[in-house]
N, CA, C and O of each residue as an XYZ file, in Angstrom:
308
protein
N       5.813     -6.138     -7.397
C       6.541     -5.556     -6.288
C       7.548     -4.564     -6.837
O       7.901     -4.587     -8.016
N       7.987     -3.718     -5.973
C       8.823     -2.639     -6.452
C      10.107     -2.576     -5.647
O      10.090     -2.675     -4.420
N      11.219     -2.411     -6.347
C      12.491     -2.299     -5.669
C      12.815     -0.835     -5.444
O      12.674     -0.009     -6.345
N      13.243     -0.527     -4.250
C      13.589      0.850     -3.908
C      15.041      1.115     -4.273
O      15.801      0.191     -4.564
N      15.414      2.388     -4.254
C      16.783      2.781     -4.547
C      17.752      2.130     -3.564
O      17.421      1.914     -2.398
N      18.927      1.826     -4.042
C      19.962      1.301     -3.177
C      19.728     -0.141     -2.753
O      20.334     -0.603     -1.787
N      18.851     -0.869     -3.465
C      18.627     -2.263     -3.146
C      17.796     -2.484     -1.898
O      17.806     -3.579     -1.334
N      17.071     -1.455     -1.454
C      16.236     -1.621     -0.279
C      15.102     -2.587     -0.591
O      14.971     -3.063     -1.719
N      14.287     -2.871      0.413
C      13.233     -3.858      0.270
C      12.083     -3.355     -0.583
O      12.068     -2.199     -1.006
N      11.108     -4.246     -0.833
C      10.064     -3.965     -1.803
C       8.669     -3.987     -1.173
O       8.460     -4.538     -0.092
N       7.732     -3.376     -1.880
C       6.331     -3.379     -1.507
C       5.790     -4.799     -1.581
O       6.045     -5.511     -2.552
N       5.046     -5.214     -0.563
C       4.385     -6.516     -0.567
C       2.953     -6.295     -1.058
O       2.024     -6.137     -0.265
N       2.801     -6.288     -2.368
C       1.512     -6.003     -3.011
C       0.449     -6.995     -2.572
O      -0.669     -6.595     -2.247
N       0.775     -8.280     -2.557
C      -0.216     -9.305     -2.226
C      -0.773     -9.116     -0.827
O      -1.982     -9.230     -0.623
N       0.086     -8.828      0.136
C      -0.378     -8.629      1.510
C      -1.231     -7.372      1.609
O      -2.243     -7.369      2.310
N      -0.844     -6.314      0.924
C      -1.640     -5.087      0.948
C      -3.030     -5.346      0.374
O      -4.031     -4.943      0.966
N      -3.095     -6.011     -0.768
C      -4.400     -6.305     -1.372
C      -5.227     -7.200     -0.450
O      -6.436     -7.005     -0.322
N      -4.592     -8.175      0.191
C      -5.301     -9.034      1.152
C      -5.893     -8.208      2.286
O      -7.039     -8.429      2.679
N      -5.128     -7.264      2.814
C      -5.607     -6.433      3.922
C      -6.748     -5.523      3.480
O      -7.679     -5.273      4.245
N      -6.675     -5.034      2.259
C      -7.767     -4.215      1.725
C      -9.048     -5.047      1.687
O     -10.104     -4.592      2.126
N      -8.948     -6.269      1.160
C     -10.109     -7.152      1.063
C     -10.613     -7.572      2.444
O     -11.821     -7.635      2.672
N      -9.689     -7.860      3.366
C     -10.074     -8.241      4.738
C     -10.896     -7.149      5.409
O     -11.738     -7.429      6.263
N     -10.649     -5.916      5.021
C     -11.380     -4.783      5.583
C     -12.645     -4.464      4.790
O     -13.265     -3.420      4.993
N     -13.026     -5.370      3.884
C     -14.264     -5.230      3.140
C     -14.256     -4.117      2.111
O     -15.307     -3.592      1.743
N     -13.075     -3.762      1.652
C     -12.951     -2.660      0.701
C     -12.591     -3.180     -0.682
O     -11.962     -4.228     -0.828
N     -13.003     -2.429     -1.684
C     -12.519     -2.661     -3.042
C     -11.271     -1.803     -3.237
O     -10.992     -0.903     -2.446
N     -10.536     -2.091     -4.287
C      -9.375     -1.252     -4.598
C      -9.811      0.175     -4.901
O      -9.111      1.127     -4.554
N     -10.955      0.326     -5.541
C     -11.469      1.654     -5.849
C     -11.776      2.428     -4.564
O     -11.445      3.608     -4.453
N     -12.410      1.760     -3.595
C     -12.733      2.415     -2.320
C     -11.462      2.780     -1.561
O     -11.385      3.841     -0.941
N     -10.463      1.894     -1.613
C      -9.193      2.172     -0.946
C      -8.508      3.379     -1.591
O      -7.983      4.247     -0.894
N      -8.516      3.426     -2.903
C      -7.940      4.575     -3.607
C      -8.629      5.864     -3.169
O      -7.968      6.876     -2.936
N      -9.941      5.828     -3.057
C     -10.687      7.012     -2.605
C     -10.265      7.429     -1.208
O     -10.131      8.622     -0.937
N     -10.052      6.466     -0.314
C      -9.596      6.782      1.050
C      -8.231      7.477      1.021
O      -7.952      8.356      1.838
N      -7.390      7.070      0.070
C      -6.061      7.673     -0.050
C      -6.099      9.031     -0.745
O      -5.116      9.772     -0.731
N      -7.236      9.350     -1.349
C      -7.350     10.615     -2.064
C      -6.729     10.571     -3.446
O      -6.336     11.601     -3.994
N      -6.643      9.359     -4.012
C      -6.086      9.189     -5.349
C      -7.104      8.427     -6.197
O      -8.061      7.862     -5.668
N      -6.893      8.413     -7.507
C      -7.809      7.639     -8.340
C      -7.286      6.209     -8.498
O      -6.145      5.905     -8.152
N      -8.147      5.344     -9.028
C      -7.795      3.929     -9.165
C      -6.551      3.731    -10.025
O      -5.717      2.877     -9.723
N      -6.423      4.504    -11.081
C      -5.262      4.360    -11.970
C      -3.965      4.639    -11.220
O      -2.972      3.935    -11.406
N      -3.974      5.659    -10.378
C      -2.789      5.977     -9.580
C      -2.479      4.849     -8.607
O      -1.318      4.474     -8.443
N      -3.509      4.303     -7.959
C      -3.299      3.167     -7.052
C      -2.725      1.984     -7.829
O      -1.796      1.328     -7.359
N      -3.260      1.712     -8.991
C      -2.774      0.615     -9.829
C      -1.277      0.788    -10.111
O      -0.508     -0.169    -10.019
N      -0.877      1.997    -10.450
C       0.543      2.265    -10.725
C       1.401      2.023     -9.491
O       2.501      1.480     -9.592
N       0.903      2.423     -8.333
C       1.646      2.221     -7.087
C       1.766      0.737     -6.769
O       2.834      0.273     -6.369
N       0.690     -0.003     -6.941
C       0.706     -1.439     -6.657
C       1.625     -2.199     -7.603
O       2.157     -3.251     -7.247
N       1.811     -1.672     -8.797
C       2.639     -2.345     -9.791
C       4.036     -1.756     -9.917
O       4.754     -2.042    -10.875
N       4.416     -0.933     -8.946
C       5.794     -0.459     -8.878
C       6.148      0.668     -9.826
O       7.326      0.982    -10.000
N       5.145      1.284    -10.446
C       5.430      2.382    -11.360
C       5.615      3.706    -10.626
O       6.196      4.645    -11.171
N       5.123      3.783     -9.391
C       5.366      4.939     -8.528
C       5.283      4.471     -7.085
O       4.820      3.365     -6.806
N       5.733      5.316     -6.174
C       5.810      4.955     -4.755
C       4.635      5.514     -3.972
O       4.046      6.529     -4.345
N       4.302      4.834     -2.873
C       3.361      5.388     -1.910
C       4.064      6.502     -1.152
O       5.227      6.365     -0.774
N       3.364      7.596     -0.930
C       3.932      8.687     -0.139
C       3.830      8.327      1.337
O       3.112      7.398      1.709
N       4.540      9.054      2.164
C       4.440      8.838      3.612
C       3.019      9.063      4.096
O       2.518      8.318      4.938
N       2.368     10.093      3.563
C       0.985     10.385      3.954
C       0.062      9.236      3.557
O      -0.821      8.860      4.327
N       0.256      8.680      2.376
C      -0.570      7.557      1.929
C      -0.338      6.317      2.783
O      -1.276      5.570      3.061
N       0.891      6.099      3.195
C       1.189      4.968      4.076
C       0.496      5.162      5.420
O      -0.070      4.214      5.966
N       0.533      6.379      5.956
C      -0.129      6.654      7.233
C      -1.639      6.456      7.117
O      -2.256      5.863      8.002
N      -2.227      6.941      6.049
C      -3.667      6.745      5.829
C      -3.969      5.253      5.720
O      -4.954      4.772      6.280
N      -3.125      4.528      5.002
C      -3.312      3.080      4.851
C      -3.298      2.389      6.199
O      -4.136      1.529      6.470
N      -2.346      2.763      7.048
C      -2.266      2.167      8.386
C      -3.550      2.405      9.166
O      -4.047      1.505      9.844
N      -4.083      3.609      9.072
C      -5.301      3.945      9.807
C      -6.528      3.259      9.222
O      -7.308      2.648      9.953
N      -6.700      3.359      7.910
C      -7.888      2.821      7.244
C      -7.943      1.297      7.357
O      -9.017      0.722      7.536
N      -6.791      0.649      7.251
C      -6.740     -0.811      7.266
C      -6.431     -1.379      8.651
O      -6.295     -2.592      8.812
N      -6.321     -0.505      9.645
C      -6.029     -0.934     11.021
C      -4.767     -1.798     11.088
O      -4.758     -2.853     11.722
N      -3.710     -1.336     10.430
C      -2.459     -2.089     10.386
C      -1.614     -1.784     11.609
O      -1.454     -0.624     11.991
N      -1.074     -2.829     12.222
C      -0.099     -2.585     13.277
C       1.238     -2.243     12.616
O       1.414     -2.433     11.413
N       2.157     -1.746     13.405
C       3.437     -1.272     12.857
C       4.180     -2.385     12.133
O       4.750     -2.154     11.066
N       4.184     -3.589     12.697
C       4.882     -4.711     12.082
C       4.300     -5.044     10.716
O       5.046     -5.230      9.754
N       2.985     -5.120     10.622
C       2.343     -5.437      9.341
C       2.593     -4.334      8.320
O       2.846     -4.616      7.149
N       2.524     -3.085      8.757
C       2.800     -1.966      7.851
C       4.238     -2.045      7.326
O       4.481     -1.808      6.143
N       5.180     -2.374      8.197
C       6.582     -2.523      7.770
C       6.732     -3.644      6.746
O       7.466     -3.503      5.768
N       6.035     -4.760      6.972
C       6.106     -5.878      6.029
C       5.549     -5.455      4.678
O       6.132     -5.767      3.640
N       4.429     -4.749      4.683
C       3.810     -4.333      3.424
C       4.641     -3.294      2.690
O       4.943     -3.458      1.508
N       5.011     -2.233      3.384
C       5.622     -1.095      2.693
C       7.150     -1.120      2.663
O       7.759     -0.452      1.827
N       7.773     -1.875      3.555
C       9.234     -1.926      3.601
C       9.806     -3.316      3.363
O      11.016     -3.475      3.203
N       8.933     -4.324      3.341
C       9.379     -5.689      3.133
C      10.128     -6.253      4.322
O      10.889     -7.209      4.178
N       9.922     -5.672      5.500
C      10.667     -6.126      6.697
C       9.828     -7.037      7.549
O      10.291     -7.510      8.587
């Protein structure tokens, strides 16, 4: 998980990976949907870089996430 600046909340990696699997996708396929390679996705999942707003929006659409679930995954709320 990754801590944001100013002590904000963190990415819920486990829930995101669960949602990817629930949608019948591999991490590689999910990375392709985001327009990034697997290595970049790996870095994002492990807190080495952040998901962009565009990537979060694509994730919401591809994984059929409701707003609450998206907030839990990407904002820890």
